[in-house]
N, C-alpha and C positions, 0 to 999 in steps of 0.2 A: 475474438478469434484473432490469432497472430497471423500475419501474412508477410512474405517478403516483397519489398518494392525495390527497383532500382531506378536511380535517378541521375540526372547530370549534375555534376559539381560546378561550382563557381569558376574553377580552373579549366573547365571544358571537358573533364573526364567523366567517370561514372562510379557509382558505388551502391552497395546493397544497404538497406535499412529496414528495420522491422516496424511494422505499424499494427495497430489493433483496429479491427473492424468490430464496432459495438453490436453485440447480438442480444439486445435487451427488450426488443418489442415483443409482448406476448399475444399468442392467439390460441384459441382453444380448437382443437380438431373435433370432428364428429363423435369421437369416442370419449371425449373429456380430457385428452392429454393436452398438457400446455406445452406449445412449441415456442421456441425463441427464435426471432427473426431479426436480420439487420434491417436497416432502412433499404428501401428499393430505389433503382433508378432506371430510366429508360435509356437503352443503349442505342446509339445512332446507327448500329449495324453489326449484328453478331454475324460470324461465319466460322466455318469449320476448315481446317487446313490440314492436309496430309503432308508431312515432312519426310523426305525420303531417307533411307539408310545412308550413312555416310555425309549427311549435310553438315558443313563445317563453314559456316558463314564468318568472314572477317568483320572488322568493326563496322557497325551499322546502328542508327538510331531506331528506336521504336517509331512507327508511322504516326501514332497517336498515343496518348495514355490509354492503357487498356489491361483488363484482367485477362490473363492467359490461364485456361485450365487444360491439364494435360489429360486427355481422354485414353491414350495408350502409348507405351513406350517410354522412354527417358530423354529429357532435355538437359543440357549443361550450358550455363551462362557464365561468362567471364566479364568481369568489369575492369576498367582501366587501373584500379589499384591492386590488380592481380587476385582478387577474391574470385572463387570458383564455387558455384552452388549447382546441385542438381535437383530436378523434379520429376517424379514418375506418376503413373497412372493415379488419378484422384486427387493430385495436388494442384495447387494454383499459386500465381504470383503476379504481381503488377509490373508491367513494363511501362516506365514513365520518363525514360531518358530520351526526350524528343529534340534535344539540342546536344551540342558537344560531339565527342568522338563516339559516343554510344558503347555498344557491348558486342561480344562475340557469342554465338549460338551455335551448338552442334547437337546432333542426335547421338546416342549411345546405345550400342547393342542391337540396332536395326532401326525401322521407320518409327515415327511418332505421329499421333493424330492430336491436334490440339482445337481448342475453341478460343477464338479471340472475341472479347466482349468490350468494345470501346466505351470509355467513359464520356459523358457529355462535357462540352467545353466549360461549363459552369460548375462542375463537379468539385467538391470540396473534400479532400483526403481527411482533414481534421475532423469534420462532422459526419463523414461518409453519407453525403447527401448532395444532390443537385439543388442549386438554388441560393 
């Protein structure tokens, strides 16, 4: 599964990059269907947040590396290299620019509700696993 992550650059800016979350673990459900799953992780603290209509945050860092799932509404993120991307209901991204100038965030067309699922300190993006 492809997902966008934004990270701090060596020069102190931020940029988007695409990563692949492996979804290769097989499990059978009660009806015999084969489900494909990613590795799991234990989040240090999932929370739900309502972002108001008209939110327009200036440059800020992610407080921690976290998966952000948009539950309703639309978010727009701008990185320091002037790339702009939008995510709407049902889409997810990873905010990982915990150093540097960070990114800008705004809501589009009304309020948004998101879920923040922080990644543990020892989480490896390359292996999509903790440990």
